[in-house]
LOVOVO-554007 format. One line per field, with one value per residue (C-alpha): residue in one letter; x, y, z. Coordinates in Angstrom, 1 decimal. Layout:
residues N
code (a / ...)
px (X / ...)
py (Y / ...)
pz (Z / ...)
END
This chain:
residues 298
code (m / q / v / c / l / v / l / l / g / l / a / a / p / p / v / a / a / r / p / a / r / p / e / p / i / h / l / t / d / a / l / g / r / h / v / v / l / p / a / p / p / r / r / i / v / t / i / f / s / s / n / t / e / l / v / a / a / l / g / l / t / d / r / i / v / g / i / d / a / l / t / r / y / p / p / e / a / a / e / k / p / v / v / g / g / r / l / g / i / s / v / d / a / v / v / g / q / e / p / d / l / v / l / i / t / p / a / r / q / a / a / h / l / l / l / a / p / m / e / r / l / g / v / p / t / l / v / l / t / s / r / s / l / g / e / v / l / d / n / l / r / l / v / g / r / a / t / g / e / p / a / r / g / t / a / v / a / d / a / l / a / a / r / l / a / r / v / a / r / a / v / a / g / r / p / c / p / r / l / v / l / v / t / g / r / l / g / n / g / l / v / l / a / v / r / a / g / t / y / t / a / d / a / v / a / r / a / g / g / c / l / a / l / t / g / a / g / s / l / a / q / v / s / p / e / a / l / l / a / a / d / p / d / v / l / l / l / a / g / s / e / a / e / l / r / e / l / t / a / r / p / g / f / r / d / m / r / a / v / r / e / g / r / a / h / v / v / a / r / a / a / f / l / i / p / g / p / r / t / v / d / g / i / e / r / l / a / a / l / l / h / p / n / p / e / g / h / p)
px (26.9 / 29.2 / 26.2 / 25.5 / 29.1 / 29.2 / 26.0 / 27.7 / 30.8 / 33.0 / 35.4 / 34.5 / 36.9 / 39.1 / 37.8 / 40.2 / 41.6 / 41.2 / 44.5 / 45.5 / 45.0 / 48.3 / 48.7 / 48.5 / 51.9 / 52.1 / 54.8 / 55.8 / 57.4 / 59.8 / 56.9 / 55.6 / 52.6 / 51.1 / 50.9 / 49.1 / 49.7 / 47.0 / 49.5 / 53.1 / 53.0 / 53.6 / 53.3 / 55.6 / 56.0 / 59.4 / 59.7 / 63.4 / 66.4 / 67.3 / 64.0 / 64.4 / 67.9 / 66.6 / 64.1 / 66.6 / 69.2 / 66.7 / 66.4 / 62.9 / 63.2 / 60.6 / 58.0 / 58.7 / 56.0 / 56.8 / 59.8 / 60.7 / 62.5 / 65.8 / 66.2 / 69.2 / 70.1 / 69.9 / 69.4 / 66.4 / 64.6 / 65.4 / 63.2 / 60.1 / 57.2 / 57.9 / 55.4 / 57.1 / 60.3 / 62.1 / 59.0 / 56.8 / 55.0 / 51.8 / 49.1 / 47.3 / 50.4 / 51.1 / 47.5 / 47.6 / 50.2 / 47.7 / 50.3 / 49.8 / 52.7 / 54.3 / 57.7 / 58.5 / 61.0 / 60.0 / 62.0 / 60.7 / 57.3 / 56.7 / 55.2 / 53.1 / 51.8 / 51.2 / 50.3 / 46.8 / 45.7 / 47.1 / 45.4 / 42.1 / 42.5 / 43.6 / 47.0 / 49.6 / 52.5 / 55.7 / 57.8 / 61.5 / 64.3 / 68.0 / 69.9 / 72.7 / 74.0 / 72.3 / 68.9 / 69.7 / 70.3 / 67.1 / 65.2 / 66.5 / 65.1 / 61.9 / 61.4 / 62.2 / 59.4 / 57.1 / 57.6 / 57.2 / 61.0 / 62.2 / 65.0 / 66.3 / 66.2 / 68.0 / 70.7 / 71.4 / 71.6 / 73.8 / 76.2 / 76.5 / 76.9 / 79.8 / 81.6 / 81.2 / 82.6 / 85.7 / 86.3 / 85.9 / 88.5 / 90.9 / 90.7 / 90.6 / 93.4 / 94.7 / 95.1 / 92.0 / 92.7 / 90.8 / 89.0 / 86.6 / 84.1 / 82.7 / 79.4 / 78.5 / 79.2 / 77.0 / 77.1 / 78.2 / 81.5 / 80.5 / 80.6 / 78.5 / 80.4 / 79.4 / 78.8 / 78.4 / 75.1 / 74.3 / 74.2 / 77.3 / 79.2 / 78.4 / 79.8 / 83.0 / 83.4 / 83.0 / 85.8 / 88.1 / 87.9 / 87.2 / 85.5 / 87.6 / 84.6 / 83.1 / 79.4 / 76.4 / 73.8 / 73.0 / 75.0 / 76.5 / 77.5 / 81.2 / 83.6 / 87.0 / 88.5 / 86.7 / 88.0 / 91.5 / 91.3 / 90.1 / 93.3 / 92.2 / 94.6 / 92.5 / 90.2 / 87.4 / 85.0 / 81.9 / 82.2 / 84.5 / 88.3 / 87.6 / 85.5 / 88.2 / 90.9 / 88.7 / 87.9 / 91.5 / 92.7 / 90.4 / 91.8 / 91.7 / 91.5 / 94.9 / 96.5 / 95.1 / 97.8 / 95.9 / 95.9 / 99.6 / 100.6 / 98.6 / 95.8 / 92.8 / 90.6 / 87.2 / 84.6 / 81.4 / 78.5 / 76.0 / 77.9 / 77.9 / 74.8 / 72.2 / 71.6 / 71.7 / 73.8 / 76.2 / 77.4 / 79.2 / 81.2 / 82.2 / 83.2 / 85.5 / 87.2 / 87.5 / 88.9 / 91.5 / 92.4 / 92.7 / 94.4 / 96.5 / 96.9 / 100.0 / 98.1 / 95.4 / 91.8 / 90.7)
py (181.9 / 182.7 / 182.1 / 178.7 / 177.7 / 178.7 / 176.7 / 173.7 / 174.2 / 175.1 / 178.0 / 180.7 / 181.3 / 184.4 / 187.5 / 188.7 / 192.1 / 194.8 / 196.1 / 199.4 / 202.4 / 204.2 / 207.6 / 210.5 / 212.0 / 215.8 / 217.7 / 221.2 / 221.7 / 224.4 / 226.7 / 226.5 / 224.4 / 222.0 / 218.6 / 215.6 / 212.1 / 209.6 / 206.8 / 206.2 / 206.5 / 203.6 / 205.3 / 208.3 / 210.6 / 212.4 / 215.5 / 216.3 / 214.2 / 215.6 / 214.4 / 211.0 / 210.6 / 211.5 / 208.7 / 206.3 / 207.2 / 205.9 / 202.6 / 203.3 / 203.3 / 200.5 / 203.1 / 205.5 / 205.3 / 208.4 / 210.6 / 213.4 / 212.8 / 214.2 / 211.6 / 209.3 / 208.0 / 205.5 / 203.2 / 201.4 / 204.7 / 205.9 / 203.1 / 204.4 / 206.0 / 209.5 / 212.2 / 215.3 / 216.8 / 220.0 / 221.7 / 220.9 / 218.3 / 216.7 / 216.8 / 213.9 / 211.8 / 212.4 / 211.6 / 208.5 / 207.0 / 207.2 / 208.7 / 209.0 / 211.5 / 213.9 / 215.5 / 218.6 / 221.5 / 225.1 / 225.0 / 225.1 / 226.2 / 222.7 / 224.0 / 226.5 / 223.8 / 221.0 / 222.4 / 223.6 / 220.5 / 218.1 / 220.0 / 219.8 / 216.1 / 215.5 / 214.2 / 215.1 / 217.2 / 218.2 / 221.1 / 220.7 / 223.3 / 222.4 / 225.6 / 224.2 / 220.9 / 221.6 / 221.7 / 218.4 / 216.8 / 218.3 / 217.0 / 213.4 / 213.6 / 215.1 / 212.5 / 209.8 / 211.1 / 211.4 / 207.8 / 206.4 / 205.8 / 208.5 / 206.5 / 205.7 / 209.3 / 210.4 / 207.7 / 208.6 / 212.3 / 211.9 / 209.6 / 212.3 / 215.0 / 213.1 / 212.8 / 216.5 / 217.2 / 215.0 / 217.0 / 220.3 / 219.2 / 218.1 / 221.5 / 223.7 / 226.2 / 225.4 / 228.1 / 228.4 / 228.0 / 230.5 / 228.6 / 228.8 / 226.0 / 226.0 / 224.2 / 224.7 / 226.5 / 228.7 / 229.1 / 232.7 / 231.8 / 232.5 / 229.9 / 229.3 / 229.6 / 229.1 / 232.2 / 232.7 / 232.1 / 228.9 / 225.2 / 224.5 / 227.3 / 225.8 / 222.5 / 224.2 / 226.0 / 222.8 / 221.3 / 224.1 / 226.1 / 229.9 / 231.2 / 233.5 / 235.2 / 237.8 / 238.6 / 236.6 / 235.1 / 231.8 / 230.4 / 233.3 / 233.9 / 234.7 / 235.5 / 233.8 / 237.3 / 237.6 / 234.2 / 235.2 / 238.4 / 236.5 / 234.5 / 231.5 / 229.1 / 226.2 / 225.7 / 223.1 / 221.8 / 219.9 / 217.4 / 214.9 / 214.9 / 215.2 / 218.3 / 219.8 / 219.2 / 220.9 / 223.8 / 224.5 / 224.5 / 227.4 / 231.0 / 232.7 / 229.4 / 228.1 / 231.3 / 230.9 / 230.4 / 227.4 / 225.7 / 226.5 / 225.2 / 222.0 / 222.8 / 222.3 / 219.3 / 217.8 / 217.2 / 215.0 / 217.1 / 215.1 / 215.6 / 219.4 / 220.2 / 217.8 / 218.5 / 215.2 / 212.7 / 212.2 / 215.8 / 214.6 / 212.2 / 215.1 / 217.3 / 214.6 / 214.1 / 217.9 / 218.4 / 215.7 / 217.4 / 220.9 / 219.9 / 216.7 / 214.7 / 212.6 / 210.2 / 209.6 / 210.6 / 213.5)
pz (185.7 / 188.6 / 191.1 / 189.6 / 189.9 / 193.5 / 194.2 / 192.6 / 194.7 / 191.7 / 191.4 / 189.0 / 186.2 / 186.6 / 185.0 / 182.3 / 183.3 / 180.8 / 179.4 / 181.0 / 178.6 / 178.0 / 179.6 / 177.1 / 176.3 / 176.7 / 174.9 / 173.9 / 170.5 / 169.1 / 168.4 / 172.0 / 170.9 / 173.4 / 171.6 / 173.1 / 171.9 / 173.1 / 173.0 / 171.7 / 167.9 / 165.7 / 162.3 / 162.0 / 159.0 / 159.2 / 157.0 / 156.3 / 156.7 / 160.1 / 161.6 / 160.0 / 161.5 / 165.0 / 164.9 / 163.4 / 166.1 / 168.7 / 166.9 / 165.7 / 161.9 / 161.7 / 162.9 / 160.0 / 157.3 / 155.2 / 154.3 / 152.0 / 148.7 / 149.9 / 152.7 / 152.0 / 155.4 / 157.0 / 153.9 / 155.4 / 156.0 / 152.5 / 151.2 / 152.9 / 150.9 / 149.8 / 150.7 / 149.1 / 148.0 / 147.2 / 145.7 / 148.7 / 150.8 / 149.7 / 152.4 / 150.7 / 150.6 / 154.3 / 155.3 / 153.0 / 155.3 / 158.2 / 160.6 / 164.3 / 164.5 / 162.0 / 162.6 / 160.7 / 160.6 / 159.7 / 156.4 / 152.8 / 154.1 / 155.6 / 158.8 / 156.9 / 154.6 / 157.1 / 160.5 / 159.8 / 157.8 / 160.3 / 163.2 / 161.4 / 160.9 / 164.5 / 163.5 / 166.2 / 164.7 / 166.4 / 165.0 / 165.7 / 165.1 / 164.9 / 165.1 / 167.3 / 168.6 / 171.9 / 170.1 / 168.4 / 171.8 / 173.1 / 170.1 / 170.7 / 174.3 / 173.0 / 170.3 / 172.9 / 175.1 / 172.1 / 171.1 / 174.6 / 174.8 / 177.2 / 178.7 / 175.2 / 174.1 / 177.2 / 176.8 / 173.2 / 173.9 / 176.9 / 175.0 / 172.3 / 174.9 / 176.5 / 173.2 / 172.6 / 176.1 / 175.3 / 172.2 / 174.1 / 176.6 / 173.8 / 172.0 / 175.1 / 175.2 / 171.8 / 169.0 / 167.0 / 163.2 / 161.1 / 158.4 / 155.5 / 155.0 / 151.4 / 151.1 / 147.5 / 144.3 / 142.1 / 138.3 / 138.5 / 140.0 / 143.6 / 146.4 / 149.4 / 152.6 / 156.3 / 158.3 / 162.1 / 163.8 / 161.9 / 162.9 / 160.9 / 162.5 / 165.9 / 164.8 / 163.5 / 166.8 / 168.8 / 166.7 / 167.7 / 164.6 / 164.0 / 160.9 / 158.9 / 157.3 / 159.6 / 159.9 / 160.9 / 158.6 / 156.9 / 154.0 / 152.2 / 148.6 / 148.5 / 145.7 / 145.4 / 145.9 / 149.2 / 150.3 / 149.3 / 151.2 / 154.3 / 154.1 / 156.1 / 157.8 / 156.5 / 153.5 / 154.0 / 151.3 / 152.2 / 149.4 / 147.7 / 147.1 / 143.4 / 144.0 / 146.2 / 143.5 / 140.9 / 143.3 / 144.3 / 140.7 / 139.9 / 139.7 / 143.1 / 145.0 / 143.9 / 145.2 / 148.7 / 151.4 / 152.8 / 149.4 / 148.8 / 152.2 / 151.9 / 154.3 / 152.1 / 153.2 / 152.6 / 155.3 / 155.0 / 153.7 / 155.8 / 159.0 / 158.8 / 156.7 / 158.2 / 161.8 / 163.7 / 165.5 / 162.6 / 163.2 / 166.3 / 164.1 / 161.9 / 164.9 / 166.2 / 162.8 / 162.2 / 165.7 / 165.1 / 161.8 / 163.2 / 166.4 / 165.8 / 169.0 / 169.3 / 171.5 / 168.9 / 168.9 / 171.0)
END
């Protein structure tokens, strides 16, 4: 055809250029696994609220096609199809969403249940851990790279890091109030309280607080008597004002010095129990509560 056009003195039509194939994305996840994405994913299943909030923080909620039943935030993500819940994750439900990326956390056996099936099916899966605020910021950068939005991931993480740095400067050199943060109650009269070595403990420390309960470990079952003996300067409850009033009216709690002196307060559960960007909001508020600044926000 082109030869005939040349003989007739006519210009040959331009040949349409083939679209460039995207470069594969190479990543290393929290388990040290080498994960290759052939292209930026458009259908992401996020297992656990923390991973959903990472994707949402990057403005990519529209790419989420599956969540677990405990996800509540952001509202537009909470409306996505559910692929599992407290009792486990359904491999069939995950596969049914035809994901090109699955984000999971090694909790409630999720990694154990999903990694092998996803690898057999060729579905890229990233395992993320969030044991500290530093890991959350790293995860934002990693998810940014995974989704083909590295600049966005870096920008969001850097902005959160700058806010944490401002809080650190505001609380530096100030007395560290000893506190107890209650995260739940059990039917036997015991409560769950934050211990050292956890994500929530890291958040408390960044806000300028010190844990009154000694010893490392995850959420610990503690008796009211143990809390009274710890004699914290501040009592915090991850919950509502109504729950705090009920708690502080109970025997043992109402005798605590922090309660008698009016230093019992609530903090947002999501900010301190779900690793993610909202924790920075909680840290800023807690720092302002523990270390009042006459000039306003830290």
